[in-house]
C-alpha positions in Angstrom: 53.2 -25.9 124.2 51.3 -28.9 126.3 53.6 -28.1 129.1 53.1 -24.9 129.5 49.0 -25.5 129.5 49.4 -28.1 131.6 51.7 -25.7 134.1 49.0 -23.2 134.2 46.1 -25.4 134.8 48.3 -27.1 137.9 46.7 -24.4 140.3 43.2 -25.1 139.8 43.9 -28.7 140.1 45.6 -28.2 143.9 42.1 -27.2 145.2 40.2 -30.0 147.0 36.8 -29.4 146.2 35.0 -31.9 144.8 32.4 -31.2 142.4 29.3 -32.8 144.8 30.4 -29.9 146.6 30.3 -27.3 144.1 27.3 -24.7 144.1 25.0 -24.9 140.8 25.1 -20.6 141.3 28.3 -19.6 140.2 28.4 -16.3 141.7 27.6 -17.9 145.4 30.2 -20.6 144.1 32.9 -17.6 143.5 31.9 -16.8 147.4 32.1 -20.0 148.6 35.9 -20.6 147.0 37.2 -17.0 148.4 35.6 -17.4 151.8 37.4 -21.0 152.2 40.7 -19.5 151.0 40.5 -17.4 154.1 39.8 -20.6 156.2 42.8 -22.5 157.8 42.0 -26.6 157.9 42.3 -27.7 161.4 43.8 -31.1 160.8 46.5 -29.9 158.2 47.1 -26.5 159.9 49.0 -24.4 157.1 46.5 -25.3 154.0 43.1 -23.5 153.4 40.4 -25.1 153.5 40.2 -25.0 149.9 43.0 -26.5 149.4 42.9 -29.3 152.1 41.8 -33.2 151.1 40.7 -33.5 154.8 37.7 -34.5 155.7 37.5 -31.8 158.3 38.1 -29.5 155.5 35.6 -30.6 153.4 32.9 -30.7 156.3 33.6 -26.7 157.0 33.7 -25.9 153.0 30.1 -27.8 153.4 29.1 -26.0 156.2 30.7 -22.5 154.5 28.3 -23.5 151.3 25.1 -24.5 153.4 25.5 -20.5 155.2 25.7 -19.0 151.9 22.4 -20.7 150.5 20.7 -19.6 153.6 21.4 -15.8 152.6 24.1 -15.2 155.3 26.6 -13.0 153.7 30.3 -13.7 153.6 31.1 -11.4 156.8 28.1 -13.3 158.8 29.7 -17.0 157.6 33.4 -15.8 158.1 31.8 -14.7 161.7 30.5 -18.0 162.3 33.0 -20.0 161.7 35.0 -17.7 164.0 32.7 -18.1 166.6 32.3 -21.7 166.7 36.3 -22.9 166.0 38.2 -19.5 167.6 41.0 -17.4 165.9 43.3 -20.5 164.9 40.7 -21.2 161.9 41.1 -18.1 160.5 44.7 -17.7 158.1 44.9 -14.2 159.0 43.9 -14.1 162.7 42.8 -10.4 164.1 45.4 -8.4 165.5 44.4 -8.4 169.8 46.8 -9.0 172.8 46.0 -12.9 172.4 47.7 -13.1 169.0 50.3 -10.6 169.6 52.9 -13.1 170.0 51.9 -15.2 167.0 52.1 -11.6 165.2 55.4 -10.5 166.4 57.2 -14.2 166.2 58.9 -14.0 162.8 60.3 -10.2 163.6 61.6 -11.9 167.1 62.9 -14.8 165.3 64.7 -12.2 163.0 66.1 -10.4 165.7 67.2 -13.4 167.7 68.9 -14.5 164.5 70.6 -11.0 163.7 71.9 -11.0 167.6 73.6 -14.8 167.5 75.4 -13.5 164.6 77.2 -10.5 165.9 77.5 -12.1 169.3 79.6 -14.7 166.9 81.4 -12.3 164.9 82.0 -10.4 167.9 83.5 -13.5 169.7 85.2 -14.1 166.5 87.1 -11.1 166.2 88.1 -11.0 170.2 89.6 -14.2 169.7 92.0 -13.4 166.6 93.0 -9.7 168.5 93.9 -11.2 172.2 97.3 -11.7 172.9 98.1 -14.8 173.5 100.4 -15.1 176.8 103.9 -16.8 176.7 104.9 -19.6 177.9 106.9 -20.1 181.4 110.3 -21.6 181.7 108.6 -24.9 183.3 105.9 -25.0 180.4 108.9 -24.7 177.8 111.1 -27.2 179.3 108.0 -29.7 179.9 107.3 -29.2 175.9 111.3 -29.7 174.8 111.1 -32.7 177.0 108.1 -34.5 175.3 110.0 -33.4 171.8 107.6 -30.7 170.9 109.4 -28.1 168.7 109.2 -24.8 169.3 108.1 -22.3 166.1 109.0 -18.8 167.4 112.7 -19.0 167.9 112.8 -15.5 168.7 112.3 -16.1 172.6 115.2 -17.2 174.4 115.3 -19.8 176.6 114.8 -18.9 180.3 
């Protein structure tokens, strides 16, 4: 039973927010945490600032909380951080020409992998079905001189 409780509480321990950063108002704190989960840590890159222990992530978490205390809406706080740090700070960047490659990269990688598998399978089946060229009399004599046994005795020597 204790293991189950620890397993269920483990995700709560994954957040890097320290008690000193937390706001006294639970509603504001919940908003701050929601915003922080949408912003990328610029140091760790694949973590939200809510999950990151990096000092820059801590600074951004504090900045989010300060802006909420000033009375900004969630959208205004996100827009403020976005204006300051660009599309890269957003874990879900907007779809626009500058981020098109970012959004299409998984599909491109999948198509490239499928094309590579298809080409390899095609090449392999082509090699198996390709007829082999018979040895010339000169090549047979040379192999016989080297002592290489012939596996196909149905063909006569020239």
